[in-house]
N, CA, C, O and the ligand as a Tripos MOL2 file, in Angstrom:
@<TRIPOS>MOLECULE
protein
  261   259    66     0     0
PROTEIN
NO_CHARGES

@<TRIPOS>ATOM
      1 N         117.8780  103.7940  165.7110 N.3       1 MET1
      2 CA        118.9480  104.2520  164.8200 C.3       1 MET1
      3 C         119.4610  103.0710  164.0130 C.2       1 MET1
      4 O         119.7580  102.0120  164.5660 O.2       1 MET1
      5 N         119.5630  103.2560  162.7130 N.am      2 ARG2
      6 CA        120.0870  102.2130  161.8460 C.3       2 ARG2
      7 C         121.3500  102.7000  161.1660 C.2       2 ARG2
      8 O         121.3020  103.6980  160.4480 O.2       2 ARG2
      9 N         122.4660  102.0410  161.3610 N.am      3 PRO3
     10 CA        123.6710  102.4260  160.6310 C.3       3 PRO3
     11 C         123.5220  102.0190  159.1720 C.2       3 PRO3
     12 O         122.7910  101.0770  158.8670 O.2       3 PRO3
     13 N         124.2100  102.7190  158.2600 N.am      4 PRO4
     14 CA        124.0990  102.3650  156.8430 C.3       4 PRO4
     15 C         124.6400  100.9660  156.5920 C.2       4 PRO4
     16 O         125.5620  100.5200  157.2750 O.2       4 PRO4
     17 N         124.0690  100.2730  155.6130 N.am      5 ALA5
     18 CA        124.5160   98.9100  155.2780 C.3       5 ALA5
     19 C         125.9200   98.9240  154.6940 C.2       5 ALA5
     20 O         126.6900   97.9820  154.8770 O.2       5 ALA5
     21 N         126.2440  100.0010  153.9910 N.am      6 THR6
     22 CA        127.5810  100.1280  153.4230 C.3       6 THR6
     23 C         128.0720  101.5590  153.6290 C.2       6 THR6
     24 O         127.2790  102.4970  153.7120 O.2       6 THR6
     25 N         129.3800  101.7070  153.7090 N.am      7 ILE7
     26 CA        129.9950  103.0290  153.7560 C.3       7 ILE7
     27 C         131.1500  103.0420  152.7600 C.2       7 ILE7
     28 O         131.5990  101.9860  152.3150 O.2       7 ILE7
     29 N         131.6270  104.2200  152.4120 N.am      8 ASP8
     30 CA        132.7800  104.3380  151.5320 C.3       8 ASP8
     31 C         134.0580  104.1230  152.3310 C.2       8 ASP8
     32 O         134.2220  104.6750  153.4190 O.2       8 ASP8
     33 N         134.9650  103.3130  151.7780 N.am      9 CYS9
     34 CA        136.2300  103.0680  152.4390 C.3       9 CYS9
     35 C         137.0610  104.3430  152.4710 C.2       9 CYS9
     36 O         137.2300  105.0090  151.4490 O.2       9 CYS9
     37 N         137.5730  104.6730  153.6340 N.am     10 ILE10
     38 CA        138.3780  105.8800  153.7600 C.3      10 ILE10
     39 C         139.6930  105.7320  152.9910 C.2      10 ILE10
     40 O         140.2230  106.7110  152.4660 O.2      10 ILE10
     41 N         140.2100  104.5180  152.9270 N.am     11 ASP11
     42 CA        141.5050  104.2920  152.2920 C.3      11 ASP11
     43 C         141.4180  104.2280  150.7720 C.2      11 ASP11
     44 O         142.1400  104.9430  150.0770 O.2      11 ASP11
     45 N         140.5390  103.3750  150.2540 N.am     12 CYS12
     46 CA        140.5590  103.1000  148.8140 C.3      12 CYS12
     47 C         139.2980  103.5560  148.1070 C.2      12 CYS12
     48 O         139.2270  103.4720  146.8810 O.2      12 CYS12
     49 N         138.3050  104.0330  148.8330 N.am     13 GLY13
     50 CA        137.0770  104.4850  148.1990 C.3      13 GLY13
     51 C         136.1430  103.3530  147.8210 C.2      13 GLY13
     52 O         135.0990  103.5840  147.2100 O.2      13 GLY13
     53 N         136.5060  102.1380  148.1770 N.am     14 GLY14
     54 CA        135.6530  100.9900  147.8900 C.3      14 GLY14
     55 C         134.4670  100.9260  148.8210 C.2      14 GLY14
     56 O         134.2370  101.8240  149.6310 O.2      14 GLY14
     57 N         133.7180   99.8470  148.6890 N.am     15 ARG15
     58 CA        132.5120   99.6970  149.4920 C.3      15 ARG15
     59 C         132.8180   98.8510  150.7230 C.2      15 ARG15
     60 O         133.4010   97.7710  150.6240 O.2      15 ARG15
     61 N         132.4100   99.3660  151.8910 N.am     16 CYS16
     62 CA        132.5940   98.6280  153.1360 C.3      16 CYS16
     63 C         131.2260   98.1420  153.6070 C.2      16 CYS16
     64 O         130.2720   98.9140  153.7030 O.2      16 CYS16
     65 N         131.1550   96.8480  153.8960 N.am     17 HIS17
     66 CA        129.8820   96.2520  154.2940 C.3      17 HIS17
     67 C         129.7980   96.1130  155.8050 C.2      17 HIS17
     68 O         130.7690   95.7580  156.4730 O.2      17 HIS17
     69 N         128.6210   96.4000  156.3210 N.am     18 LEU18
     70 CA        128.3640   96.2090  157.7440 C.3      18 LEU18
     71 C         128.4060   94.7190  158.0660 C.2      18 LEU18
     72 O         127.6710   93.9380  157.4610 O.2      18 LEU18
     73 N         129.2530   94.3160  159.0070 N.am     19 ILE19
     74 CA        129.3520   92.9060  159.3620 C.3      19 ILE19
     75 C         128.9120   92.6360  160.7960 C.2      19 ILE19
     76 O         128.9250   91.4910  161.2480 O.2      19 ILE19
     77 N         128.5220   93.6900  161.5090 N.am     20 THR20
     78 CA        128.0180   93.5120  162.8700 C.3      20 THR20
     79 C         126.5140   93.2530  162.8320 C.2      20 THR20
     80 O         125.7700   94.0690  162.2890 O.2      20 THR20
     81 N         126.0540   92.1490  163.3890 N.am     21 PRO21
     82 CA        124.6090   91.8990  163.4060 C.3      21 PRO21
     83 C         123.9230   92.7950  164.4190 C.2      21 PRO21
     84 O         124.5490   93.2260  165.3870 O.2      21 PRO21
     85 N         122.6480   93.0820  164.2130 N.am     22 PRO22
     86 CA        121.8860   93.8410  165.2200 C.3      22 PRO22
     87 C         121.6340   92.9690  166.4430 C.2      22 PRO22
     88 O         121.9670   91.7840  166.4570 O.2      22 PRO22
     89 N         121.0440   93.5680  167.4620 N.am     23 ASP23
     90 CA        120.7700   92.8000  168.6790 C.3      23 ASP23
     91 C         119.5550   91.8920  168.4750 C.2      23 ASP23
     92 O         119.0500   91.7770  167.3580 O.2      23 ASP23
     93 N         119.0890   91.2550  169.5350 N.am     24 ASP24
     94 CA        118.0120   90.2720  169.4280 C.3      24 ASP24
     95 C         116.7290   90.8470  168.8530 C.2      24 ASP24
     96 O         115.9120   90.1170  168.2910 O.2      24 ASP24
     97 N         116.5520   92.1470  168.9930 N.am     25 THR25
     98 CA        115.3410   92.7760  168.4680 C.3      25 THR25
     99 C         115.5440   93.2940  167.0570 C.2      25 THR25
    100 O         114.6460   93.9120  166.4870 O.2      25 THR25
    101 N         116.7210   93.0470  166.4850 N.am     26 GLY26
    102 CA        116.9860   93.4740  165.1220 C.3      26 GLY26
    103 C         117.3050   94.9470  164.9980 C.2      26 GLY26
    104 O         117.1850   95.5310  163.9210 O.2      26 GLY26
    105 N         117.7130   95.5460  166.1070 N.am     27 ARG27
    106 CA        117.9670   96.9870  166.0620 C.3      27 ARG27
    107 C         119.3690   97.3040  166.5640 C.2      27 ARG27
    108 O         120.0280   96.5040  167.2270 O.2      27 ARG27
    109 N         119.7870   98.5120  166.2130 N.am     28 PHE28
    110 CA        121.0240   99.0680  166.7440 C.3      28 PHE28
    111 C         120.6720  100.2440  167.6360 C.2      28 PHE28
    112 O         119.6080  100.8470  167.4990 O.2      28 PHE28
    113 N         121.5680  100.5600  168.5410 N.am     29 PHE29
    114 CA        121.3160  101.6690  169.4520 C.3      29 PHE29
    115 C         122.5010  102.6160  169.4530 C.2      29 PHE29
    116 O         123.6370  102.2090  169.2090 O.2      29 PHE29
    117 N         122.2260  103.8770  169.7290 N.am     30 ALA30
    118 CA        123.2820  104.8820  169.8010 C.3      30 ALA30
    119 C         124.3400  104.4340  170.8020 C.2      30 ALA30
    120 O         124.0270  104.0000  171.9110 O.2      30 ALA30
    121 N         125.5890  104.5480  170.3890 N.am     31 GLY31
    122 CA        126.6740  104.1300  171.2520 C.3      31 GLY31
    123 C         127.1760  102.7260  170.9500 C.2      31 GLY31
    124 O         128.2500  102.3400  171.4090 O.2      31 GLY31
    125 N         126.4010  101.9530  170.1750 N.am     32 ASP32
    126 CA        126.8560  100.6170  169.7910 C.3      32 ASP32
    127 C         128.0770  100.7210  168.8760 C.2      32 ASP32
    128 O         128.1890  101.6460  168.0710 O.2      32 ASP32
    129 N         128.9790   99.7650  169.0130 N.am     33 LEU33
    130 CA        130.1060   99.6660  168.0880 C.3      33 LEU33
    131 C         129.7030   98.7530  166.9430 C.2      33 LEU33
    132 O         129.2970   97.6110  167.1600 O.2      33 LEU33
    133 N         129.8180   99.2660  165.7160 N.am     34 VAL34
    134 CA        129.5400   98.4480  164.5420 C.3      34 VAL34
    135 C         130.8000   98.3730  163.6910 C.2      34 VAL34
    136 O         131.5920   99.3150  163.6530 O.2      34 VAL34
    137 N         130.9790   97.2530  163.0150 N.am     35 VAL35
    138 CA        132.1960   96.9970  162.2600 C.3      35 VAL35
    139 C         131.8600   96.8490  160.7820 C.2      35 VAL35
    140 O         130.9130   96.1600  160.4040 O.2      35 VAL35
    141 N         132.6680   97.5170  159.9580 N.am     36 TYR36
    142 CA        132.5490   97.4090  158.5040 C.3      36 TYR36
    143 C         133.8110   96.7790  157.9410 C.2      36 TYR36
    144 O         134.9050   96.9850  158.4660 O.2      36 TYR36
    145 N         133.6550   96.0030  156.8610 N.am     37 ARG37
    146 CA        134.7980   95.4030  156.1880 C.3      37 ARG37
    147 C         134.7780   95.8320  154.7310 C.2      37 ARG37
    148 O         133.7740   95.6730  154.0370 O.2      37 ARG37
    149 N         135.8980   96.3760  154.2770 N.am     38 CYS38
    150 CA        135.9960   96.8350  152.8910 C.3      38 CYS38
    151 C         136.1210   95.6340  151.9610 C.2      38 CYS38
    152 O         136.9260   94.7360  152.2080 O.2      38 CYS38
    153 N         135.3200   95.6170  150.8840 N.am     39 GLU39
    154 CA        135.3590   94.4840  149.9600 C.3      39 GLU39
    155 C         136.5590   94.5780  149.0290 C.2      39 GLU39
    156 O         136.9010   93.5930  148.3750 O.2      39 GLU39
    157 N         137.1970   95.7190  148.9520 N.am     40 ASP40
    158 CA        138.3340   95.8790  148.0470 C.3      40 ASP40
    159 C         139.6670   95.6530  148.7500 C.2      40 ASP40
    160 O         140.4640   94.8150  148.3260 O.2      40 ASP40
    161 N         139.9110   96.4070  149.8350 N.am     41 CYS41
    162 CA        141.2000   96.2860  150.5180 C.3      41 CYS41
    163 C         141.0890   95.5010  151.8200 C.2      41 CYS41
    164 O         142.0930   95.2700  152.4950 O.2      41 CYS41
    165 N         139.8660   95.0880  152.1770 N.am     42 LEU42
    166 CA        139.6200   94.2550  153.3620 C.3      42 LEU42
    167 C         139.9920   94.9420  154.6630 C.2      42 LEU42
    168 O         140.1590   94.2890  155.6930 O.2      42 LEU42
    169 N         140.1220   96.2610  154.6150 N.am     43 ASP43
    170 CA        140.3390   96.9910  155.8540 C.3      43 ASP43
    171 C         139.0860   96.9210  156.7200 C.2      43 ASP43
    172 O         137.9660   96.8090  156.2220 O.2      43 ASP43
    173 N         139.3060   96.9890  158.0180 N.am     44 ARG44
    174 CA        138.1970   96.9770  158.9630 C.3      44 ARG44
    175 C         138.0070   98.3780  159.5180 C.2      44 ARG44
    176 O         138.9750   99.0640  159.8490 O.2      44 ARG44
    177 N         136.7470   98.7980  159.6190 N.am     45 TRP45
    178 CA        136.4250  100.1150  160.1550 C.3      45 TRP45
    179 C         135.4210   99.9630  161.2780 C.2      45 TRP45
    180 O         134.3690   99.3460  161.1130 O.2      45 TRP45
    181 N         135.7620  100.5340  162.4230 N.am     46 ASP46
    182 CA        134.8580  100.5160  163.5740 C.3      46 ASP46
    183 C         134.1630  101.8670  163.6900 C.2      46 ASP46
    184 O         134.8110  102.9140  163.6800 O.2      46 ASP46
    185 N         132.8520  101.8340  163.7990 N.am     47 LEU47
    186 CA        132.0860  103.0680  163.9580 C.3      47 LEU47
    187 C         131.1900  102.9540  165.1810 C.2      47 LEU47
    188 O         130.7420  101.8680  165.5490 O.2      47 LEU47
    189 N         130.9420  104.0970  165.7980 N.am     48 ILE48
    190 CA        129.9680  104.1610  166.8840 C.3      48 ILE48
    191 C         128.6600  104.6950  166.3140 C.2      48 ILE48
    192 O         128.6320  105.7370  165.6600 O.2      48 ILE48
    193 N         127.5780  103.9670  166.5710 N.am     49 VAL49
    194 CA        126.2740  104.3950  166.0920 C.3      49 VAL49
    195 C         125.8940  105.7010  166.7700 C.2      49 VAL49
    196 O         125.9390  105.8150  167.9950 O.2      49 VAL49
    197 N         125.5200  106.6850  165.9600 N.am     50 SER50
    198 CA        125.1010  107.9720  166.5190 C.3      50 SER50
    199 C         123.5850  108.0180  166.6020 C.2      50 SER50
    200 O         122.8910  107.2200  165.9710 O.2      50 SER50
    201 N         123.0880  108.9490  167.3780 N.am     51 ASP51
    202 CA        121.6310  109.0800  167.4990 C.3      51 ASP51
    203 C         121.1390  110.3370  166.7930 C.2      51 ASP51
    204 O         120.1110  110.9060  167.1580 O.2      51 ASP51
    205 N         121.8920  110.7650  165.7720 N.am     52 GLU52
    206 CA        121.5690  112.0330  165.1170 C.3      52 GLU52
    207 C         120.1740  112.0360  164.5110 C.2      52 GLU52
    208 O         119.4350  113.0090  164.6640 O.2      52 GLU52
    209 N         119.8050  110.9620  163.8270 N.am     53 ASP53
    210 CA        118.4760  110.9340  163.1910 C.3      53 ASP53
    211 C         117.5590  109.9860  163.9440 C.2      53 ASP53
    212 O         116.7540  109.2670  163.3520 O.2      53 ASP53
    213 N         117.6980  110.0000  165.2550 N.am     54 ASP54
    214 CA        116.8910  109.1150  166.0920 C.3      54 ASP54
    215 C         115.4080  109.3920  165.9330 C.2      54 ASP54
    216 O         114.5860  108.4890  166.0840 O.2      54 ASP54
    217 N         115.0590  110.6390  165.6270 N.am     55 ALA55
    218 CA        113.6580  111.0020  165.4920 C.3      55 ALA55
    219 C         112.9960  110.2250  164.3690 C.2      55 ALA55
    220 O         111.8050  109.9230  164.4430 O.2      55 ALA55
    221 N         113.7610  109.8940  163.3200 N.am     56 GLN56
    222 CA        113.1920  109.1430  162.2090 C.3      56 GLN56
    223 C         113.3280  107.6410  162.4310 C.2      56 GLN56
    224 O         112.7250  106.8500  161.7050 O.2      56 GLN56
    225 N         114.1040  107.2480  163.4150 N.am     57 GLY57
    226 CA        114.4380  105.8440  163.5440 C.3      57 GLY57
    227 C         113.4030  105.0210  164.2800 C.2      57 GLY57
    228 O         113.4720  103.7920  164.2770 O.2      57 GLY57
    229 N         112.4530  105.6750  164.9070 N.am     58 ASP58
    230 CA        111.5080  104.9310  165.7340 C.3      58 ASP58
    231 C         110.6680  103.9400  164.9310 C.2      58 ASP58
    232 O         110.3260  102.8660  165.4260 O.2      58 ASP58
    233 N         110.3420  104.3000  163.7040 N.am     59 GLY59
    234 CA        109.4780  103.4310  162.9140 C.3      59 GLY59
    235 C         110.2310  102.4350  162.0490 C.2      59 GLY59
    236 O         109.6280  101.7240  161.2440 O.2      59 GLY59
    237 N         111.5390  102.3820  162.2130 N.am     60 TRP60
    238 CA        112.3120  101.5240  161.3390 C.3      60 TRP60
    239 C         112.0950  100.0540  161.6680 C.2      60 TRP60
    240 O         112.0730   99.6680  162.8370 O.2      60 TRP60
    241 N         111.9340   99.2330  160.6310 N.am     61 GLU61
    242 CA        111.8020   97.7950  160.8130 C.3      61 GLU61
    243 C         113.0070   97.1100  160.2000 C.2      61 GLU61
    244 O         113.4640   97.5090  159.1290 O.2      61 GLU61
    245 N         113.5260   96.0970  160.8530 N.am     62 PRO62
    246 CA        114.6660   95.3710  160.2820 C.3      62 PRO62
    247 C         114.2650   94.7110  158.9690 C.2      62 PRO62
    248 O         113.1340   94.2450  158.8260 O.2      62 PRO62
    249 N         115.1900   94.6700  158.0100 N.am     63 PRO63
    250 CA        114.8470   94.1710  156.6630 C.3      63 PRO63
    251 C         114.8040   92.6530  156.5770 C.2      63 PRO63
    252 O         115.1020   92.0960  155.5210 O.2      63 PRO63
    253 N         114.4490   91.9840  157.6300 N.am     64 GLY64
    254 CA        114.2560   90.5400  157.5710 C.3      64 GLY64
    255 C         115.5140   89.7250  157.4990 C.2      64 GLY64
    256 O         115.7360   89.0100  156.5220 O.2      64 GLY64
    257 N         116.3350   89.8170  158.5020 N.am     65 PHE65
    258 CA        117.5580   89.0070  158.5280 C.3      65 PHE65
    259 C         117.2140   87.5300  158.6970 C.2      65 PHE65
    260 O         118.1110   86.6880  158.7420 O.2      65 PHE65
    261 ZN        139.1920   99.7900  151.0910 Zn       66 ZN66
@<TRIPOS>BOND
     1     1     2 1
     2     2     3 1
     3     3     4 2
     4     3     5 am
     5     5     6 1
     6     6     7 1
     7     7     8 2
     8     7     9 am
     9     9    10 1
    10    10    11 1
    11    11    12 2
    12    11    13 am
    13    13    14 1
    14    14    15 1
    15    15    16 2
    16    15    17 am
    17    17    18 1
    18    18    19 1
    19    19    20 2
    20    19    21 am
    21    21    22 1
    22    22    23 1
    23    23    24 2
    24    23    25 am
    25    25    26 1
    26    26    27 1
    27    27    28 2
    28    27    29 am
    29    29    30 1
    30    30    31 1
    31    31    32 2
    32    31    33 am
    33    33    34 1
    34    34    35 1
    35    35    36 2
    36    35    37 am
    37    37    38 1
    38    38    39 1
    39    39    40 2
    40    39    41 am
    41    41    42 1
    42    42    43 1
    43    43    44 2
    44    43    45 am
    45    45    46 1
    46    46    47 1
    47    47    48 2
    48    47    49 am
    49    49    50 1
    50    50    51 1
    51    51    52 2
    52    51    53 am
    53    53    54 1
    54    54    55 1
    55    55    56 2
    56    55    57 am
    57    57    58 1
    58    58    59 1
    59    59    60 2
    60    59    61 am
    61    61    62 1
    62    62    63 1
    63    63    64 2
    64    63    65 am
    65    65    66 1
    66    66    67 1
    67    67    68 2
    68    67    69 am
    69    69    70 1
    70    70    71 1
    71    71    72 2
    72    71    73 am
    73    73    74 1
    74    74    75 1
    75    75    76 2
    76    75    77 am
    77    77    78 1
    78    78    79 1
    79    79    80 2
    80    79    81 am
    81    81    82 1
    82    82    83 1
    83    83    84 2
    84    83    85 am
    85    85    86 1
    86    86    87 1
    87    87    88 2
    88    87    89 am
    89    89    90 1
    90    90    91 1
    91    91    92 2
    92    91    93 am
    93    93    94 1
    94    94    95 1
    95    95    96 2
    96    95    97 am
    97    97    98 1
    98    98    99 1
    99    99   100 2
   100    99   101 am
   101   101   102 1
   102   102   103 1
   103   103   104 2
   104   103   105 am
   105   105   106 1
   106   106   107 1
   107   107   108 2
   108   107   109 am
   109   109   110 1
   110   110   111 1
   111   111   112 2
   112   111   113 am
   113   113   114 1
   114   114   115 1
   115   115   116 2
   116   115   117 am
   117   117   118 1
   118   118   119 1
   119   119   120 2
   120   119   121 am
   121   121   122 1
   122   122   123 1
   123   123   124 2
   124   123   125 am
   125   125   126 1
   126   126   127 1
   127   127   128 2
   128   127   129 am
   129   129   130 1
   130   130   131 1
   131   131   132 2
   132   131   133 am
   133   133   134 1
   134   134   135 1
   135   135   136 2
   136   135   137 am
   137   137   138 1
   138   138   139 1
   139   139   140 2
   140   139   141 am
   141   141   142 1
   142   142   143 1
   143   143   144 2
   144   143   145 am
   145   145   146 1
   146   146   147 1
   147   147   148 2
   148   147   149 am
   149   149   150 1
   150   150   151 1
   151   151   152 2
   152   151   153 am
   153   153   154 1
   154   154   155 1
   155   155   156 2
   156   155   157 am
   157   157   158 1
   158   158   159 1
   159   159   160 2
   160   159   161 am
   161   161   162 1
   162   162   163 1
   163   163   164 2
   164   163   165 am
   165   165   166 1
   166   166   167 1
   167   167   168 2
   168   167   169 am
   169   169   170 1
   170   170   171 1
   171   171   172 2
   172   171   173 am
   173   173   174 1
   174   174   175 1
   175   175   176 2
   176   175   177 am
   177   177   178 1
   178   178   179 1
   179   179   180 2
   180   179   181 am
   181   181   182 1
   182   182   183 1
   183   183   184 2
   184   183   185 am
   185   185   186 1
   186   186   187 1
   187   187   188 2
   188   187   189 am
   189   189   190 1
   190   190   191 1
   191   191   192 2
   192   191   193 am
   193   193   194 1
   194   194   195 1
   195   195   196 2
   196   195   197 am
   197   197   198 1
   198   198   199 1
   199   199   200 2
   200   199   201 am
   201   201   202 1
   202   202   203 1
   203   203   204 2
   204   203   205 am
   205   205   206 1
   206   206   207 1
   207   207   208 2
   208   207   209 am
   209   209   210 1
   210   210   211 1
   211   211   212 2
   212   211   213 am
   213   213   214 1
   214   214   215 1
   215   215   216 2
   216   215   217 am
   217   217   218 1
   218   218   219 1
   219   219   220 2
   220   219   221 am
   221   221   222 1
   222   222   223 1
   223   223   224 2
   224   223   225 am
   225   225   226 1
   226   226   227 1
   227   227   228 2
   228   227   229 am
   229   229   230 1
   230   230   231 1
   231   231   232 2
   232   231   233 am
   233   233   234 1
   234   234   235 1
   235   235   236 2
   236   235   237 am
   237   237   238 1
   238   238   239 1
   239   239   240 2
   240   239   241 am
   241   241   242 1
   242   242   243 1
   243   243   244 2
   244   243   245 am
   245   245   246 1
   246   246   247 1
   247   247   248 2
   248   247   249 am
   249   249   250 1
   250   250   251 1
   251   251   252 2
   252   251   253 am
   253   253   254 1
   254   254   255 1
   255   255   256 2
   256   255   257 am
   257   257   258 1
   258   258   259 1
   259   259   260 2
@<TRIPOS>SUBSTRUCTURE
     1 MET1         2 RESIDUE 1 A MET
     2 ARG2         6 RESIDUE 1 A ARG
     3 PRO3        10 RESIDUE 1 A PRO
     4 PRO4        14 RESIDUE 1 A PRO
     5 ALA5        18 RESIDUE 1 A ALA
     6 THR6        22 RESIDUE 1 A THR
     7 ILE7        26 RESIDUE 1 A ILE
     8 ASP8        30 RESIDUE 1 A ASP
     9 CYS9        34 RESIDUE 1 A CYS
    10 ILE10       38 RESIDUE 1 A ILE
    11 ASP11       42 RESIDUE 1 A ASP
    12 CYS12       46 RESIDUE 1 A CYS
    13 GLY13       50 RESIDUE 1 A GLY
    14 GLY14       54 RESIDUE 1 A GLY
    15 ARG15       58 RESIDUE 1 A ARG
    16 CYS16       62 RESIDUE 1 A CYS
    17 HIS17       66 RESIDUE 1 A HIS
    18 LEU18       70 RESIDUE 1 A LEU
    19 ILE19       74 RESIDUE 1 A ILE
    20 THR20       78 RESIDUE 1 A THR
    21 PRO21       82 RESIDUE 1 A PRO
    22 PRO22       86 RESIDUE 1 A PRO
    23 ASP23       90 RESIDUE 1 A ASP
    24 ASP24       94 RESIDUE 1 A ASP
    25 THR25       98 RESIDUE 1 A THR
    26 GLY26      102 RESIDUE 1 A GLY
    27 ARG27      106 RESIDUE 1 A ARG
    28 PHE28      110 RESIDUE 1 A PHE
    29 PHE29      114 RESIDUE 1 A PHE
    30 ALA30      118 RESIDUE 1 A ALA
    31 GLY31      122 RESIDUE 1 A GLY
    32 ASP32      126 RESIDUE 1 A ASP
    33 LEU33      130 RESIDUE 1 A LEU
    34 VAL34      134 RESIDUE 1 A VAL
    35 VAL35      138 RESIDUE 1 A VAL
    36 TYR36      142 RESIDUE 1 A TYR
    37 ARG37      146 RESIDUE 1 A ARG
    38 CYS38      150 RESIDUE 1 A CYS
    39 GLU39      154 RESIDUE 1 A GLU
    40 ASP40      158 RESIDUE 1 A ASP
    41 CYS41      162 RESIDUE 1 A CYS
    42 LEU42      166 RESIDUE 1 A LEU
    43 ASP43      170 RESIDUE 1 A ASP
    44 ARG44      174 RESIDUE 1 A ARG
    45 TRP45      178 RESIDUE 1 A TRP
    46 ASP46      182 RESIDUE 1 A ASP
    47 LEU47      186 RESIDUE 1 A LEU
    48 ILE48      190 RESIDUE 1 A ILE
    49 VAL49      194 RESIDUE 1 A VAL
    50 SER50      198 RESIDUE 1 A SER
    51 ASP51      202 RESIDUE 1 A ASP
    52 GLU52      206 RESIDUE 1 A GLU
    53 ASP53      210 RESIDUE 1 A ASP
    54 ASP54      214 RESIDUE 1 A ASP
    55 ALA55      218 RESIDUE 1 A ALA
    56 GLN56      222 RESIDUE 1 A GLN
    57 GLY57      226 RESIDUE 1 A GLY
    58 ASP58      230 RESIDUE 1 A ASP
    59 GLY59      234 RESIDUE 1 A GLY
    60 TRP60      238 RESIDUE 1 A TRP
    61 GLU61      242 RESIDUE 1 A GLU
    62 PRO62      246 RESIDUE 1 A PRO
    63 PRO63      250 RESIDUE 1 A PRO
    64 GLY64      254 RESIDUE 1 A GLY
    65 PHE65      258 RESIDUE 1 A PHE
    66 ZN66       261 GROUP 0 **** ****
């Protein structure tokens, strides 16, 4: 499962960037806590990674951090 790199800020509608690094294997797992920071209002948003599209996530490769 890969969380989106950016999400829409709930407060201001700006772009929130994922600031939580993946684990040693470059992946995220369902249930992980990931943190986003809004580039406009600098609010922090905590999300739990879901496994909704886990079926598609098996072949995902990290984009080369
Ligand atoms: Zn914001």
